[in-house]
ROZA-46818 format. One record per residue: x, y, z of N, C-alpha, C in turn. Coordinates in pm, whole numbers, plus 50000, padded with zeros to 5 digits. Layout:
XYZXYZXYZ...
This chain:
509435151351968508215158151928507625150851808506335147551815505705140151706505355149551590505165143551473504885150951350503465147851304502705158251271501385156651210501485162851070501305154750966501525159650831500605152450732500135160050632499305154450525499825159550391500245150450305500665153850169499525150550073499475157749959498365155949866498865155549722498215146649643498495145549501497145145249428497005153549324495825153049239496265152049094495705142449022495975140648880494705143548801494845150448687493695154048606494095153948458493175151648366493505152448223494035166248187495035166648099495635179548063495035185547936494025178747878493385183747758494125180447630495265173547640496055169847522496295154847516495485147447591495635132947593496565127847701497085136747782497975132847890497375135848026498205135748129497755138148266498585149048329497905159048386498555169848460498475167148608499275174448684499305173148831499025186848892497765190948899497455204248954497765205649102497805194549175498165195049317499275185049342500385190049396501525181649435502095188149560501525184649673501755191749799502515183149898503705187649936504515180550036504165185450175504425176750275504235180650414505035171350501505795176950594506565168650686507515159350612507485146450647508415137050586507975131950449506785135750402506255130750275506435141350168507285138350069507595148049964507355141749827506155143249769505895137949635506575146349527507205139649431507915146349323507515140149189507235148649092506945143348958508215137748898508115125648842509255119048782508885114148643509885110048567509645105548430508815092848432507775092148350506875080648348507485069548263508495062848318509155052148244508275039848232507465037348334506545025948331505205030648384504155023348350502835026648400502175037548318500915040248346500145049548263500315064048306500115073348210499995087448241501175093448316500875101848415501895108348496502435098748601503625102048649504255094048755504735103348866504455099448990504905106849107505665097249198506835101449244507635093649337507625100649473507255093349577507225098949712508615097149774509215108249813510555108349871510425111150021511145103750103511145106250247512055117950281511485128750338512275140550370512895139850509512495129950591513065128050724512715113950770513315109350878513005096050931511575095850984510765086750934509365085850976508765073350915507715068050980507045073551098507695068951229507825078351320508235075651457506985074451544507135068051660506025067151752505455080851784504125082051776503465094651799503155102451674503815099251563503565106351437502175103051383501585112751316500315110951246500515115951104500705106451011500995109850873499855105550782499615113150677498565109750582498995113850442498545106050343498775109150203497455107650130497015118350063495745118249992496015119449842495455109749766495675109349622494315109049553494105118449460492865118949383493205118349234492645108549165492815107349020491455110448957491365121948893490085126448840489695118648715488425119948676487885112648561488805113748440489175102248384489955101948262491445103448277491945105548399493375107148421494025093648451495345093448442496105081148471497345084948550497615077548657498705081148748499355068648804500685069048812501455059148885502145066149002501975060549122502665065749240503575054849295504865057849305505805048549366506605055949472507685050049520508465056149628509935054449600510735063749654512175063349634512855052949721512225049249832512835039649926511755033750015512125023550086511195017350181510835027150292509655025250349509255032750468509615024450591510275030650688510745023450806510005028650930509225019950992508525023451116509505022251232509715033351304510725034051410510075036151546510765032151653510205034351789510085049151820509115052351904508965066151948509675068452080509625080752127510275084452253509475078652370510165073452467509535068052587509675077552704508705077152794508775084852918508945075053033510145074553088510425064753193510255050653140509455042753211509195029053168507965027953079507305039253052506095038852971506445037152823505715028552752505985026952609505615039652533506305041952420505975053452337504625051652269504025062652228502745062252159502915055752022501845049751972501915043751840501925054651733502365051151614502315060051499501155055951409500665065451329499615062651231500055067551093499665059450992499885063450853498625060150775497925070550731496655068950661496825073050516496395064250426496435066950282495005066950231494655077450155493305078450097493455079949947492905070349873493005070049728491605071149668491415080549575490145082149507490405081749357489685073049286489905071149143488575072849071488525082248976487285085748909486955076948790485925080948715485465073448598486555073048491486755060948436487745058648329489135063448369489415063948497490725068048547491515055548589492835057148595493735045948627494705050348735494865042148837495875044548940496685031948961498005033248949498945022848990499585027749120499235021349230499755024949362500815014649398502105018649385503205009049395504295014349489503985016149617505025020549712506055009549735507155013549797508145003549839507694997149971508514988050021508124980150139508004988850264507194984250356507074989950490507794980650586508824985650652509664977450740509344980750885508974970550961508624972151102509834969151189510404979551251511624978451330511294974651474512174967351539512004963651679511644975751766510584974251846510164984851936509194994751876508954994051746508015003351683506584998151698505615007251677504195003851682503475012751582503155007151467502555014851358501195009051321500235017951301498915014151254498675021251121498575013551014498455019050880497105014950821496425024550760495115021950700495075028350562494805020050461494635024850324493165023950288492575035350250491175035950210491105039550063490305032049986490215034049842488755035849802488475046149721487155048349665487285048049513486585038549449486695036549305485365039249237485385046849127484205048449043483945035348968482745033548912482425020848846483395016648736483965026048659484865022548550486335025248583486635027348709488025029848749488855017048739490165019048723491115007848721492165010348830492534999548899493475000849010494444989149011495714992249029496734982449067497324987249198497194979449302497654983449435498514972449494499734976249535500654966649596501024971649735500964962549832501424965549967502324954150014503454957750078504414947750127504874951750266504854942350358505314944750495506474935250526507544940950579508744933250615508904933750767509024922150828509044921150974510474921751027510894933851058512214935951116513294937651010514364944751050515554945250966516304932050979517374930550906518084917750904518534913851045518134901851087518594896351214517924901851337516824909451323516144914751441514664911051438514024910151555512574907751559511824920251517510554918851479509784930451433509204938451546508714950251511507854957751600506424953151583505494961151634504074958051619503534965751498502854958551411502344964651288500914960051265500004969551251498614966651219498264973951091497864966450988497514972450861496074969050826495394978550762494034976250716493874981950576493184974550491492894978950355491394978650335490804990350304489364991550284489124997050144488374989650062488134993649924486644993749896486155005049842484785006149795484785008349644483915000949576483785002249431482345006049400482155017049328480815021949294479965023549420480585027749530479875030149654479605017849738480065006149692479814993749766481134987649813481124980749927482354974449975482844963649878484134964249845484754953949763485734945549846486414951949939487394944850022487604952650151487664945450262487994951650391488694941150475489984942550492490734932550569491794939250654492104932850765493074938050861494034926950901495294930850920496314921350960497134927551073497314920051182498104924651296499294915151315500484920951324501714913051334502614918851444503484910451497504454915151595504014912751739504854917051835504614913651976503334919452034502794930151976501544935652026500304929951960500474920551867499344914551797498754903051879497524899251849496944887651918497804875251899497744866151996498534853851991498274845851865499304839351815499174831051697499524837951567499914850851573500204858151449501364851951371502284845351440503434839351373503224824451344502034819351373501764805151354501354801651211501064788951192500754783951059499494789750999498564794751082497314800351030497474814650980498624821051008498814834850966500054835750875501264837650932502414839250844503404827550852503194818450944503994806250945505494808350951505944818451024507374820551039508024828750930507294832650827507864840850721508074855250769508984862350705509304876150745508764886650648508194882450537507664891950439506254887750400505344897250401503954894450365503474905750274502724902250171502284912650078501004908950008500444918949941499244916649864499244925549741498574920649640498434927849514496954927649480496364939549469494944940749438494794946449297494024939749214493734944149079492244946349065491844958149018490444961048994490324966748853489434960848772489224965348634487864960348588487194967848498485874963548450485874949748388487004945448329487054932348264486784920848358487064922748487486824911948582485334909148601484474918948565483034916248568482654906148461483274907348343482964898248232483664884748248484894885248297485694873048310486414873248445485764868248550486394868348683487684860048683488604864048769489834856248786489494842548847490344832948819490154819448871491014817648996490404813149104491144810849228492194799949205493414802649251494464792549235495644795449326496394785049357497624786449432498714791449339499594799749392500734804949317502004800549390502364788049374503454782549452502974778049588503904776849682503574771549814503014781949910503284794749888502924804849988502234817049927501514815349818500774826449759499494820949698498454829449696497164825149644496494836849573495794833749464494994843449392493524840849424492824851349469491434850049509490574860049432489554855449357488624864949295487744871349401487404884049381486554891149474485124891549424484194894749514482784895849477482544909549413483124911349296483104923849223484204923349121484484934349051485464934148941486904934948991487334924949067488674925549121489224911949157490534911649180491234899549222492304903449322492524895049421493484897649527494504886449533495784890249531496874880749551497454883249690497544872849771498154873549903499364864249903500504869249950501744861449940502584862850066503284852050099504294851850204505634848250141506714852850203508044849550152509064851050264510244845050248511264846250352511884860150360511844867850250512454881150250511784889950146512194902650145511554912450057511784909349910512964904749875513264902049735512384890849680512234880149756511404868949710509944873149700509484881349794508094885949790507834894349665508704903749634508524912249517508524903849388509344893549383509384885149263508034878449240507414873449346506104867049332505064877049283505004888849344503994898649308504214904049167505464906149129505754910948993505344900748888505594887948915505224877448819503714876948799502964878148907501504877848897500994890148822501554901648852501134914048784501374913048634502524907848595502814906348452501854896648384501394886648458500494876748402499054881748391498594889248491497184892948497496884906648438497844915748440497564929448401498404932948279497844930648162498584932548038498054944547962
């Protein structure tokens, strides 16, 4: 039986210089929990997996709103594992969906730092992250996809990231990987045989005054300035650990 679930997080100023969480709503396998803000700005929420998900046929969503002047870091307790769904005879199972909606208000800050998304053999997941940013909003967003568990081929994974800043498009890109993706996904023009792919998006008003400089970051990562107050890092790596090291190094260098 498939699961349809939507969890919600809302952060707002608490009137004392901090950030309150008036909405912290769990649903299905998504269980957000307030945790100690050891790193990052304002309040911190850790998303805990309450059951195995997403399975084929599941429809999961997470909605995060950071109101004007608030600051929030959202991370996760563990990686998300996309698993195969139930099959009927020889028919393939239905795909799963995971939709994330992030809204960041004026002078608000969101650090969106989930753990890796692992695509397991036989799975089919379509994930879409939509972001709406006010003109003075700040965003740090990290996404990492791992193709298969150790020693296994991946499932099919389609991810899309859509970002609007001040009502205008800032970034809209889609990546399809695995056996259900168009031909060439594993070739030199896409991931070139690597098993880990990730991106780090930084948006801040300072990039309007001083845009980031396009440059290579080693052999398999690149920093690209966007047509707006943002910069995008895209990286490939042989495994999750190497990918995280690249993204962490860039974040420490660019976001001080």
